[in-house]
C-alpha atoms as one frame of an Amber mdcrd trajectory, in Angstrom:
protein
   5.460 -14.444 -17.554   5.407 -10.850 -18.067   2.016  -9.241 -18.904   1.901
  -5.057 -20.448  -0.619  -4.060 -21.395  -1.375  -1.433 -25.043  -3.807   0.873
 -24.076  -4.534   4.386 -24.403  -7.363   6.934 -21.778 -10.270   7.887 -23.914
 -10.956   4.034 -24.955 -14.245   2.353 -23.188 -12.804  -0.817 -24.540  -9.375
  -0.588 -22.711 -11.354   0.877 -19.658 -13.310  -2.409 -19.644  -9.719  -3.634
 -18.976  -8.164  -1.487 -16.717 -11.471  -1.954 -13.927 -10.607  -5.652 -14.117
  -6.590  -5.089 -13.128  -7.550  -4.591  -9.056  -8.922  -8.198  -9.469  -5.897
 -10.479 -11.277  -3.776 -11.748  -9.361  -0.605 -11.650 -11.526   1.317  -7.732
 -11.903   0.323  -6.380 -15.242   2.261  -3.118 -17.036   0.376  -0.530 -18.412
   1.494   0.788 -21.460  -0.296   3.769 -22.680  -0.334   4.410 -26.855  -0.930
   7.845 -26.592   1.831   9.199 -23.528   4.361   7.857 -24.969   4.330   6.547
 -28.889   7.367   4.427 -28.372   4.991   1.816 -27.575   2.783   1.728 -30.064
   5.721   1.325 -32.297   7.342  -1.376 -30.586   3.383  -2.749 -31.394   2.738
  -2.352 -34.746   6.542  -3.821 -35.288   5.774  -6.993 -33.666   2.685  -7.449
 -35.147   1.748  -4.793 -37.618  -1.764  -3.203 -35.783  -2.181  -0.629 -32.988
  -5.248  -1.372 -31.856  -5.938  -1.571 -28.169  -6.107  -2.563 -26.020  -3.401
  -5.050 -26.570  -2.120  -7.835 -23.847   1.898  -8.455 -24.515   1.985 -12.093
 -22.857   6.375 -12.788 -22.517   7.167 -16.094 -21.359  10.844 -16.017 -21.297
  11.323 -13.533 -25.009   8.239 -15.543 -26.638   5.623 -13.031 -27.362   2.235
 -13.363 -27.728  -0.211 -10.369 -28.798  -4.005 -10.660 -27.508  -6.589  -8.629
 -28.323 -10.436  -7.301 -27.715 -10.751  -7.101 -24.109 -13.628 -10.040 -23.530
 -10.683 -11.956 -23.777  -7.873 -10.315 -21.903 -10.390  -9.853 -19.047 -11.192
 -13.750 -19.133  -7.722 -14.889 -20.117  -6.554 -12.302 -16.890  -9.430 -13.516
 -14.490  -8.428 -17.269 -15.647  -4.499 -16.996 -14.349
């Protein structure tokens, strides 16, 4: 499994998730949608949304996109 967090620095909900990352047992790639617009485009193409924070869960090419900071935090802590 691979994980990537779509976020931007000024988003308070993104900051909640980012503060949790050091506590979780998996590696999560950080993808700042403001610094690299291709991340935002990729998210929009896959989901039709550009809302952040958004966690991409890639299970050998099968992608699941998770929104809502509380849901993302609970999911990552459960791994």
